[in-house]
LUMBA-472845 format. One record per residue (C-alpha): x, y, z. Coordinates in Angstrom, 3 decimals, always signed. Example, Ala and Ser with C-alpha at 12.3 -4.5 7.8 and 13.67 -1.06 7.14 Angstrom:
2
{east->+12.300, north->-4.500, up->+7.800}
{east->+13.670, north->-1.060, up->+7.140}
***
This chain:
455
{east->-55.291, north->-25.061, up->+32.369}
{east->-53.310, north->-22.754, up->+33.167}
{east->-49.652, north->-21.847, up->+32.423}
{east->-48.167, north->-21.237, up->+35.951}
{east->-45.237, north->-19.329, up->+35.378}
{east->-44.804, north->-16.133, up->+32.775}
{east->-42.699, north->-16.315, up->+29.791}
{east->-42.479, north->-20.161, up->+30.579}
{east->-39.505, north->-19.290, up->+32.765}
{east->-40.126, north->-21.101, up->+36.357}
{east->-39.576, north->-19.052, up->+39.248}
{east->-37.852, north->-20.986, up->+42.603}
{east->-40.472, north->-22.156, up->+45.296}
{east->-39.891, north->-21.645, up->+48.755}
{east->-39.605, north->-25.045, up->+49.179}
{east->-36.146, north->-26.655, up->+49.278}
{east->-35.236, north->-30.077, up->+50.241}
{east->-37.876, north->-32.272, up->+52.616}
{east->-37.800, north->-36.023, up->+52.048}
{east->-41.294, north->-37.207, up->+54.031}
{east->-43.240, north->-40.154, up->+53.038}
{east->-45.267, north->-37.912, up->+50.281}
{east->-42.868, north->-36.283, up->+48.982}
{east->-40.373, north->-36.270, up->+45.991}
{east->-37.144, north->-37.863, up->+47.243}
{east->-34.343, north->-36.917, up->+45.489}
{east->-32.292, north->-39.503, up->+47.253}
{east->-33.735, north->-42.262, up->+45.355}
{east->-32.240, north->-43.671, up->+41.922}
{east->-33.834, north->-42.170, up->+38.873}
{east->-36.191, north->-44.814, up->+37.164}
{east->-35.585, north->-43.894, up->+33.666}
{east->-31.773, north->-43.522, up->+34.187}
{east->-29.334, north->-40.908, up->+34.456}
{east->-26.779, north->-37.973, up->+31.746}
{east->-23.654, north->-36.405, up->+32.086}
{east->-23.875, north->-33.225, up->+29.433}
{east->-21.223, north->-30.770, up->+29.860}
{east->-21.991, north->-26.959, up->+28.127}
{east->-21.824, north->-27.232, up->+24.392}
{east->-23.061, north->-31.295, up->+24.127}
{east->-24.256, north->-32.154, up->+20.809}
{east->-26.455, north->-33.500, up->+19.804}
{east->-29.053, north->-30.394, up->+21.059}
{east->-31.532, north->-31.297, up->+22.435}
{east->-30.794, north->-34.555, up->+24.414}
{east->-33.876, north->-36.463, up->+24.271}
{east->-34.529, north->-39.627, up->+26.286}
{east->-38.244, north->-41.566, up->+26.833}
{east->-39.910, north->-42.136, up->+29.566}
{east->-43.408, north->-42.691, up->+31.308}
{east->-44.819, north->-39.531, up->+33.022}
{east->-47.238, north->-39.867, up->+36.301}
{east->-47.255, north->-40.998, up->+39.301}
{east->-49.461, north->-41.182, up->+42.387}
{east->-48.052, north->-38.515, up->+44.186}
{east->-49.248, north->-34.622, up->+43.985}
{east->-46.436, north->-32.187, up->+42.755}
{east->-48.584, north->-29.703, up->+45.137}
{east->-46.482, north->-31.176, up->+48.317}
{east->-43.515, north->-29.569, up->+47.278}
{east->-45.463, north->-26.174, up->+46.570}
{east->-48.624, north->-24.964, up->+45.850}
{east->-48.077, north->-23.404, up->+42.116}
{east->-46.832, north->-26.963, up->+40.969}
{east->-49.658, north->-28.793, up->+39.553}
{east->-49.895, north->-32.645, up->+38.372}
{east->-49.081, north->-36.188, up->+40.032}
{east->-46.094, north->-37.284, up->+39.675}
{east->-43.320, north->-40.451, up->+41.635}
{east->-41.603, north->-40.571, up->+44.714}
{east->-38.474, north->-41.499, up->+42.516}
{east->-37.667, north->-39.072, up->+40.074}
{east->-37.758, north->-40.007, up->+36.388}
{east->-34.954, north->-38.808, up->+35.236}
{east->-31.344, north->-37.317, up->+36.682}
{east->-28.730, north->-34.480, up->+34.850}
{east->-25.605, north->-34.117, up->+36.068}
{east->-25.044, north->-30.539, up->+34.321}
{east->-21.771, north->-28.589, up->+33.677}
{east->-22.643, north->-25.081, up->+33.063}
{east->-21.704, north->-22.794, up->+30.550}
{east->-23.190, north->-19.120, up->+29.384}
{east->-26.178, north->-20.800, up->+27.820}
{east->-29.753, north->-20.951, up->+29.655}
{east->-30.902, north->-24.396, up->+30.182}
{east->-34.007, north->-25.947, up->+29.121}
{east->-35.993, north->-28.608, up->+30.282}
{east->-39.357, north->-29.390, up->+28.408}
{east->-41.006, north->-32.566, up->+28.101}
{east->-43.106, north->-34.084, up->+25.523}
{east->-46.358, north->-36.646, up->+24.712}
{east->-49.527, north->-37.011, up->+23.442}
{east->-51.166, north->-36.946, up->+27.243}
{east->-51.170, north->-33.638, up->+29.520}
{east->-47.847, north->-33.164, up->+30.901}
{east->-46.191, north->-31.451, up->+34.302}
{east->-43.078, north->-30.957, up->+34.955}
{east->-41.082, north->-30.506, up->+38.711}
{east->-37.444, north->-30.326, up->+38.961}
{east->-34.897, north->-30.093, up->+41.878}
{east->-32.049, north->-27.945, up->+40.914}
{east->-28.202, north->-28.354, up->+42.251}
{east->-28.761, north->-26.018, up->+45.570}
{east->-32.038, north->-27.909, up->+46.419}
{east->-34.795, north->-25.721, up->+45.106}
{east->-37.743, north->-26.452, up->+43.354}
{east->-38.987, north->-25.676, up->+40.450}
{east->-42.466, north->-26.311, up->+38.203}
{east->-44.718, north->-26.202, up->+35.066}
{east->-47.755, north->-26.968, up->+33.217}
{east->-48.146, north->-25.400, up->+29.870}
{east->-45.429, north->-23.585, up->+29.479}
{east->-43.768, north->-25.701, up->+26.240}
{east->-48.086, north->-25.557, up->+24.405}
{east->-49.992, north->-27.904, up->+23.490}
{east->-50.275, north->-29.110, up->+27.192}
{east->-46.564, north->-29.748, up->+27.582}
{east->-44.311, north->-28.360, up->+30.359}
{east->-41.184, north->-26.248, up->+29.996}
{east->-38.460, north->-24.667, up->+32.531}
{east->-35.867, north->-22.839, up->+31.583}
{east->-32.793, north->-21.836, up->+33.655}
{east->-31.391, north->-18.349, up->+32.367}
{east->-28.146, north->-18.876, up->+34.717}
{east->-27.976, north->-22.540, up->+35.066}
{east->-26.065, north->-24.101, up->+37.983}
{east->-23.374, north->-26.834, up->+37.779}
{east->-24.290, north->-29.878, up->+39.719}
{east->-27.393, north->-32.147, up->+39.790}
{east->-30.986, north->-31.681, up->+38.480}
{east->-33.326, north->-34.401, up->+39.473}
{east->-36.467, north->-34.236, up->+37.078}
{east->-40.184, north->-35.500, up->+37.380}
{east->-42.577, north->-35.780, up->+34.429}
{east->-46.280, north->-35.914, up->+35.988}
{east->-50.191, north->-36.113, up->+34.123}
{east->-51.924, north->-33.322, up->+35.232}
{east->-54.839, north->-35.170, up->+36.418}
{east->-54.731, north->-38.572, up->+39.015}
{east->-56.264, north->-40.661, up->+36.684}
{east->-53.582, north->-39.524, up->+34.074}
{east->-52.034, north->-43.254, up->+33.839}
{east->-48.670, north->-43.770, up->+32.912}
{east->-48.319, north->-41.844, up->+29.520}
{east->-45.434, north->-42.202, up->+26.982}
{east->-43.099, north->-38.738, up->+27.127}
{east->-39.844, north->-37.667, up->+25.370}
{east->-37.755, north->-35.713, up->+27.970}
{east->-35.928, north->-32.875, up->+26.476}
{east->-32.772, north->-31.132, up->+27.827}
{east->-31.077, north->-28.152, up->+25.711}
{east->-29.330, north->-24.858, up->+26.001}
{east->-29.923, north->-23.954, up->+22.320}
{east->-33.859, north->-24.215, up->+21.784}
{east->-36.966, north->-23.393, up->+24.083}
{east->-40.433, north->-21.942, up->+23.010}
{east->-39.478, north->-19.641, up->+20.614}
{east->-40.548, north->-15.855, up->+20.733}
{east->-38.392, north->-13.287, up->+19.502}
{east->-37.931, north->-12.169, up->+15.720}
{east->-40.472, north->-13.938, up->+14.174}
{east->-43.215, north->-13.370, up->+16.941}
{east->-44.372, north->-16.793, up->+18.159}
{east->-44.316, north->-20.147, up->+19.484}
{east->-42.099, north->-23.187, up->+18.580}
{east->-43.612, north->-26.260, up->+18.567}
{east->-48.200, north->-25.848, up->+19.215}
{east->-49.635, north->-28.364, up->+16.800}
{east->-49.486, north->-26.991, up->+13.308}
{east->-46.204, north->-24.788, up->+13.669}
{east->-42.620, north->-26.017, up->+12.356}
{east->-40.890, north->-28.422, up->+15.241}
{east->-37.170, north->-27.553, up->+15.889}
{east->-37.236, north->-30.849, up->+18.040}
{east->-37.781, north->-33.108, up->+15.111}
{east->-34.959, north->-34.484, up->+13.098}
{east->-33.842, north->-32.124, up->+9.960}
{east->-34.890, north->-33.815, up->+6.732}
{east->-32.035, north->-32.892, up->+4.621}
{east->-29.125, north->-33.282, up->+7.354}
{east->-26.834, north->-31.448, up->+9.330}
{east->-23.549, north->-29.463, up->+9.448}
{east->-21.100, north->-28.176, up->+12.139}
{east->-19.335, north->-25.290, up->+10.772}
{east->-16.998, north->-23.077, up->+12.890}
{east->-16.661, north->-19.347, up->+11.628}
{east->-14.213, north->-18.833, up->+8.754}
{east->-15.273, north->-22.201, up->+7.195}
{east->-14.840, north->-22.886, up->+3.318}
{east->-16.082, north->-23.381, up->+0.669}
{east->-18.098, north->-20.827, up->+1.689}
{east->-20.816, north->-20.325, up->+0.797}
{east->-21.732, north->-23.952, up->+1.355}
{east->-24.525, north->-25.801, up->-0.251}
{east->-26.721, north->-28.303, up->-0.074}
{east->-29.851, north->-29.796, up->-1.759}
{east->-32.949, north->-29.650, up->-0.384}
{east->-36.619, north->-30.204, up->-1.591}
{east->-38.659, north->-27.045, up->-0.700}
{east->-41.742, north->-27.103, up->+0.864}
{east->-45.010, north->-28.409, up->+2.692}
{east->-48.374, north->-28.185, up->+4.404}
{east->-47.862, north->-26.195, up->+7.423}
{east->-48.375, north->-22.150, up->+6.848}
{east->-45.058, north->-20.246, up->+8.154}
{east->-47.764, north->-17.382, up->+9.557}
{east->-47.815, north->-19.929, up->+12.570}
{east->-44.650, north->-18.910, up->+13.490}
{east->-44.872, north->-14.897, up->+12.623}
{east->-47.271, north->-13.190, up->+10.939}
{east->-44.907, north->-11.832, up->+8.615}
{east->-43.914, north->-15.018, up->+7.938}
{east->-44.485, north->-16.218, up->+4.117}
{east->-45.243, north->-19.532, up->+2.633}
{east->-45.786, north->-22.851, up->+3.204}
{east->-43.480, north->-25.662, up->+5.393}
{east->-42.892, north->-29.298, up->+6.309}
{east->-43.000, north->-30.000, up->+10.392}
{east->-39.639, north->-31.190, up->+10.760}
{east->-36.370, north->-28.606, up->+10.114}
{east->-35.100, north->-29.352, up->+6.214}
{east->-31.619, north->-28.595, up->+7.463}
{east->-29.799, north->-28.065, up->+11.017}
{east->-26.955, north->-25.848, up->+11.208}
{east->-24.511, north->-26.025, up->+14.389}
{east->-22.360, north->-23.173, up->+13.808}
{east->-19.665, north->-21.264, up->+16.556}
{east->-19.375, north->-17.900, up->+15.755}
{east->-16.087, north->-15.520, up->+15.496}
{east->-14.128, north->-13.012, up->+13.635}
{east->-17.437, north->-10.587, up->+13.902}
{east->-18.861, north->-11.978, up->+10.597}
{east->-22.376, north->-11.759, up->+9.724}
{east->-24.426, north->-15.312, up->+9.038}
{east->-26.419, north->-15.250, up->+5.546}
{east->-28.614, north->-17.828, up->+5.001}
{east->-30.292, north->-17.920, up->+1.638}
{east->-32.016, north->-20.149, up->-0.964}
{east->-32.644, north->-20.542, up->-4.839}
{east->-35.169, north->-22.399, up->-6.698}
{east->-36.314, north->-22.590, up->-9.891}
{east->-39.925, north->-21.635, up->-7.976}
{east->-41.290, north->-18.977, up->-5.690}
{east->-39.951, north->-19.714, up->-2.296}
{east->-39.500, north->-18.735, up->+1.192}
{east->-37.241, north->-18.866, up->+4.692}
{east->-38.070, north->-19.738, up->+7.993}
{east->-35.021, north->-20.049, up->+10.705}
{east->-34.999, north->-20.261, up->+14.677}
{east->-31.941, north->-18.786, up->+15.625}
{east->-29.888, north->-20.422, up->+18.868}
{east->-32.188, north->-18.165, up->+21.312}
{east->-35.435, north->-19.865, up->+19.903}
{east->-36.489, north->-17.073, up->+18.089}
{east->-37.731, north->-17.151, up->+14.820}
{east->-36.378, north->-15.451, up->+11.610}
{east->-38.509, north->-14.501, up->+8.178}
{east->-38.129, north->-13.938, up->+4.601}
{east->-39.847, north->-14.034, up->+1.119}
{east->-37.384, north->-12.576, up->-1.495}
{east->-34.713, north->-10.404, up->-0.442}
{east->-32.152, north->-12.730, up->-2.151}
{east->-33.626, north->-10.936, up->-5.720}
{east->-36.015, north->-12.696, up->-8.345}
{east->-38.340, north->-15.140, up->-5.897}
{east->-35.079, north->-16.118, up->-3.598}
{east->-35.521, north->-15.796, up->+0.028}
{east->-32.303, north->-14.756, up->+2.213}
{east->-31.887, north->-14.006, up->+6.036}
{east->-28.737, north->-12.416, up->+7.246}
{east->-28.104, north->-12.223, up->+11.461}
{east->-25.449, north->-9.398, up->+11.747}
{east->-24.279, north->-10.761, up->+14.953}
{east->-24.740, north->-14.262, up->+14.799}
{east->-24.838, north->-16.775, up->+18.187}
{east->-22.794, north->-19.877, up->+18.461}
{east->-25.444, north->-23.148, up->+18.782}
{east->-27.967, north->-24.380, up->+16.579}
{east->-29.912, north->-23.012, up->+13.602}
{east->-32.781, north->-24.842, up->+12.380}
{east->-34.069, north->-23.978, up->+8.765}
{east->-36.589, north->-24.474, up->+6.754}
{east->-37.552, north->-23.666, up->+2.698}
{east->-40.779, north->-22.818, up->+1.824}
{east->-43.066, north->-22.190, up->-1.012}
{east->-44.840, north->-19.163, up->-1.469}
{east->-48.405, north->-20.758, up->-2.358}
{east->-50.156, north->-23.737, up->-0.314}
{east->-49.982, north->-25.659, up->-3.364}
{east->-46.130, north->-25.164, up->-4.133}
{east->-45.429, north->-29.072, up->-4.580}
{east->-41.742, north->-29.835, up->-3.466}
{east->-39.316, north->-27.714, up->-5.709}
{east->-35.644, north->-28.794, up->-5.648}
{east->-33.695, north->-25.712, up->-3.973}
{east->-29.943, north->-25.040, up->-2.988}
{east->-30.145, north->-23.976, up->+0.486}
{east->-26.724, north->-21.705, up->+1.031}
{east->-24.846, north->-20.658, up->+3.918}
{east->-22.230, north->-17.803, up->+3.748}
{east->-20.130, north->-15.816, up->+5.749}
{east->-18.880, north->-13.580, up->+3.338}
{east->-21.993, north->-13.319, up->+0.088}
{east->-25.532, north->-11.856, up->+0.589}
{east->-27.617, north->-10.858, up->-2.063}
{east->-26.994, north->-7.370, up->-2.116}
{east->-24.218, north->-4.534, up->-1.936}
{east->-23.150, north->-1.279, up->-1.950}
{east->-23.286, north->-1.147, up->-6.044}
{east->-26.859, north->-1.944, up->-6.173}
{east->-27.875, north->-5.426, up->-6.308}
{east->-28.226, north->-8.739, up->-5.702}
{east->-26.107, north->-11.890, up->-6.500}
{east->-27.190, north->-14.570, up->-7.853}
{east->-30.664, north->-13.552, up->-9.458}
{east->-31.687, north->-14.075, up->-13.134}
{east->-29.270, north->-12.311, up->-15.302}
{east->-26.889, north->-11.825, up->-12.382}
{east->-23.165, north->-12.751, up->-12.186}
{east->-23.910, north->-15.762, up->-9.628}
{east->-20.690, north->-16.251, up->-6.978}
{east->-22.685, north->-19.631, up->-6.003}
{east->-21.655, north->-21.250, up->-8.915}
{east->-18.021, north->-22.829, up->-9.579}
{east->-15.561, north->-20.735, up->-10.800}
{east->-14.542, north->-20.892, up->-14.496}
{east->-10.580, north->-20.890, up->-14.456}
{east->-9.736, north->-21.936, up->-10.912}
{east->-9.182, north->-20.964, up->-7.365}
{east->-6.474, north->-19.548, up->-5.169}
{east->-5.778, north->-19.415, up->-1.326}
{east->-3.150, north->-16.578, up->-0.731}
{east->-1.839, north->-15.270, up->+2.230}
{east->-1.194, north->-11.824, up->+2.727}
{east->+3.101, north->-11.400, up->+1.596}
{east->+2.664, north->-14.376, up->-1.036}
{east->+4.912, north->-14.782, up->-3.620}
{east->+5.631, north->-14.514, up->-6.340}
{east->+4.088, north->-11.533, up->-6.436}
{east->+2.179, north->-10.964, up->-8.867}
{east->-0.126, north->-13.809, up->-8.884}
{east->-1.067, north->-14.123, up->-12.263}
{east->-3.558, north->-16.763, up->-13.872}
{east->-4.157, north->-16.932, up->-17.388}
{east->-8.748, north->-16.685, up->-18.329}
{east->-11.025, north->-15.808, up->-21.206}
{east->-12.791, north->-12.522, up->-20.690}
{east->-16.240, north->-12.084, up->-22.097}
{east->-19.973, north->-13.267, up->-21.394}
{east->-23.532, north->-12.425, up->-22.280}
{east->-24.594, north->-10.580, up->-18.803}
{east->-24.670, north->-6.970, up->-18.469}
{east->-22.440, north->-6.369, up->-15.575}
{east->-24.797, north->-2.994, up->-14.817}
{east->-27.247, north->-5.237, up->-13.307}
{east->-25.148, north->-5.547, up->-10.444}
{east->-24.723, north->-1.712, up->-10.676}
{east->-25.393, north->+1.178, up->-12.988}
{east->-21.670, north->+2.409, up->-12.890}
{east->-20.130, north->-1.704, up->-13.969}
{east->-19.281, north->-1.710, up->-17.479}
{east->-18.953, north->-4.672, up->-19.845}
{east->-20.372, north->-8.239, up->-20.271}
{east->-19.355, north->-11.254, up->-18.286}
{east->-20.307, north->-14.941, up->-17.404}
{east->-22.394, north->-16.132, up->-14.906}
{east->-19.934, north->-18.053, up->-13.045}
{east->-16.654, north->-16.188, up->-11.533}
{east->-13.647, north->-16.447, up->-13.545}
{east->-11.538, north->-16.554, up->-10.804}
{east->-11.878, north->-17.090, up->-7.160}
{east->-9.267, north->-16.092, up->-4.950}
{east->-9.521, north->-16.827, up->-1.065}
{east->-7.605, north->-14.045, up->+0.897}
{east->-5.423, north->-14.055, up->+4.445}
{east->-5.649, north->-10.173, up->+4.643}
{east->-2.401, north->-8.287, up->+6.766}
{east->+1.207, north->-6.512, up->+7.579}
{east->-1.950, north->-3.437, up->+5.823}
{east->-0.978, north->-3.969, up->+2.406}
{east->-3.565, north->-3.003, up->-0.245}
{east->-5.038, north->-5.647, up->-2.494}
{east->-4.858, north->-4.972, up->-6.450}
{east->-6.661, north->-6.711, up->-8.512}
{east->-6.096, north->-5.906, up->-12.655}
{east->-6.305, north->-7.636, up->-16.125}
{east->-4.380, north->-6.815, up->-18.894}
{east->-5.754, north->-8.106, up->-22.841}
{east->-5.277, north->-6.980, up->-26.450}
{east->-8.752, north->-6.030, up->-26.054}
{east->-11.129, north->-3.838, up->-24.364}
{east->-11.763, north->-5.306, up->-20.797}
{east->-13.616, north->-4.508, up->-17.497}
{east->-13.680, north->-6.198, up->-13.772}
{east->-16.268, north->-6.975, up->-11.508}
{east->-15.662, north->-7.977, up->-7.738}
{east->-17.634, north->-9.680, up->-5.206}
{east->-16.091, north->-8.724, up->-1.699}
{east->-15.995, north->-10.659, up->+1.233}
{east->-19.045, north->-8.419, up->+2.735}
{east->-20.952, north->-9.168, up->-0.325}
{east->-20.353, north->-5.884, up->-2.120}
{east->-19.846, north->-5.422, up->-5.487}
{east->-16.672, north->-3.414, up->-7.152}
{east->-16.372, north->-2.832, up->-11.034}
{east->-13.999, north->-0.521, up->-13.168}
{east->-12.975, north->-0.042, up->-17.174}
{east->-10.168, north->+1.436, up->-17.765}
{east->-8.822, north->+2.080, up->-14.014}
{east->-5.127, north->+0.218, up->-15.735}
{east->-2.969, north->+1.217, up->-18.467}
{east->-5.000, north->+1.780, up->-21.607}
{east->-8.293, north->+0.054, up->-22.235}
{east->-7.270, north->-2.265, up->-19.419}
{east->-9.016, north->-2.496, up->-15.624}
{east->-7.941, north->-2.363, up->-12.490}
{east->-9.434, north->-2.218, up->-8.257}
{east->-7.190, north->-1.288, up->-5.636}
{east->-8.389, north->-2.687, up->-1.431}
{east->-7.020, north->-0.043, up->+0.470}
{east->-8.035, north->-1.858, up->+3.481}
{east->-8.467, north->-5.628, up->+1.727}
{east->-10.737, north->-7.826, up->+4.298}
{east->-10.118, north->-11.467, up->+4.637}
{east->-12.567, north->-14.056, up->+3.117}
{east->-13.429, north->-14.687, up->-0.469}
{east->-13.490, north->-12.682, up->-3.911}
{east->-14.890, north->-13.662, up->-6.739}
{east->-13.667, north->-12.453, up->-9.923}
{east->-14.989, north->-11.844, up->-13.332}
{east->-12.961, north->-10.156, up->-16.644}
{east->-15.727, north->-8.813, up->-19.093}
{east->-15.617, north->-7.159, up->-22.559}
{east->-16.399, north->-3.720, up->-22.666}
{east->-18.818, north->-4.380, up->-25.604}
{east->-21.425, north->-7.169, up->-25.875}
{east->-19.919, north->-8.349, up->-29.190}
{east->-16.104, north->-8.646, up->-28.113}
{east->-16.742, north->-12.086, up->-27.924}
{east->-13.898, north->-13.813, up->-25.030}
{east->-10.592, north->-12.801, up->-25.709}
{east->-6.914, north->-14.126, up->-23.386}
{east->-6.490, north->-11.766, up->-20.502}
{east->-4.341, north->-12.477, up->-17.718}
{east->-5.806, north->-11.711, up->-14.580}
{east->-3.386, north->-9.928, up->-12.007}
{east->-3.419, north->-10.478, up->-8.106}
{east->-0.876, north->-8.099, up->-5.695}
{east->+0.006, north->-6.769, up->-2.942}
{east->+2.884, north->-4.308, up->-4.153}
{east->+1.638, north->-2.445, up->-7.611}
{east->-1.673, north->-1.488, up->-8.976}
{east->-1.142, north->-2.319, up->-13.012}
{east->+1.850, north->-2.647, up->-15.310}
***
C-alpha cells in the first residue's frame, strides 16, 4: 500500500458535495457521535473510539480515495479555528483509511499518512465549521475493526528537528497518556524551575525518532507540558540523575529534539530559544539499554539552563546548584520596593570552588544558593547585589538568563559587589562565598538595592 498524499497533508479533491445512493452522505447523523471543539481545546489530542469500515467504496468521492466506509459519517466535529493546524488521524490494529468532508464541502482522503497502516489528514489553515469524518478499512472484507479517532492541534506525524516519524511501531508515542503526569505552565510561572520526579528509561531506542537521538526510552511519554509562551523567554527542559540519562522532546509542531550530556555530568538539556505555545511530550531515557529505571528529576525552566557566559554548567557534580532550595530564604521584589536596601542575614562559605562556574570566579560556596530573589524590573533602575562581612567574602550570582556573575572585592574593603545596569525580570540565585577554602561560615549581610552599589 502507498501513501496517497505527500507529506501527509491531504489535497482537496475536485469533488464537492454530492449525495447519491452510493456515496458518503454527510446529511446523515453520525454513528458514533459529535463534538464541539474550540481552538486551544484540552485535552489534546481529543480521542474517541469507533468501529471503522463499511460497504461503500471511498473512491466514489475521488479516484485518490481508498478503502471502504459507511454511508453515514462515523463522527462529526464542529470546530472553531484559531491559528493552529488541525490534525485528524486514526489508529487501529487493522489497515484503516480516512475520508473527511470539510466546512466548504471539499473531500480529503488518506491511507497511510500516520504510519503503520494508519491514516492522517492535516489542515494547515483549517476553516471553522462542520467536519464529517469516516474511518474506513482498506479492503472490502476488512469487517468493522475497533479504531481510535484523534483530533489534535499540536501533534501530527512528526518530522523536523530530530528527523523522523512519531508513532510508528517501536517508537515513542505521544498519543499515549504520560506516565508521571501533566502540567499547565504559562510564561513567567513560579516557582522556576518546575521540578517533577520520574523514572528514566525504557526498551525503545530513541534513535527511531532521529539518528542523532541517544538512549532508551519508554513508549508513553514520561511527562506532558502544556505551555503558554510569552515574554520572549527561552524554554529549558533538563534532567538530573545519578545515572547517565538522555532526553527526547516532541514539540507542538511535531518536531523531535534530543540531547545526551548538554547539562553536564551525564545529564541532558534541550533549550528552545523561541518556544511555541502548545503540547510538549517529554521522555527521560537511559543512555544504555541495560540502564534500568533510575530515579531522575525533570526540570522545566525559563530562567536557568546548563551554561552561561562565565563558562559552565549549573547543577552538575561539585557545582553550585540553582535547583536546590536556598538555605536562607527567598524574596519577591518589584522595582521601586521599600525599604531599600533590602537586607538579609546569612552565613557565607562552603566547600565548592566558585571557579567551577568560571575561571574569573573566586572563593568557596555552598551547593545550594544562599538566597533567591524573584525580581520584577522596571523604571530603568539598576540592580545592586552586595555583601558585607568581617571576613573576606565573594559573590556568585546566576541571573534569569542562566548566566553566571562573580565578584571578589568590588565593594568596600574585602566585600563583593555586583551591578546589573539593565536588569532582567526573573530569578536571581545568590551565593556568598569565603575567599579561602578554610574560611569557615562567617556571618554576612546580603544587600539588594536599586539606589546604592555598596555601603
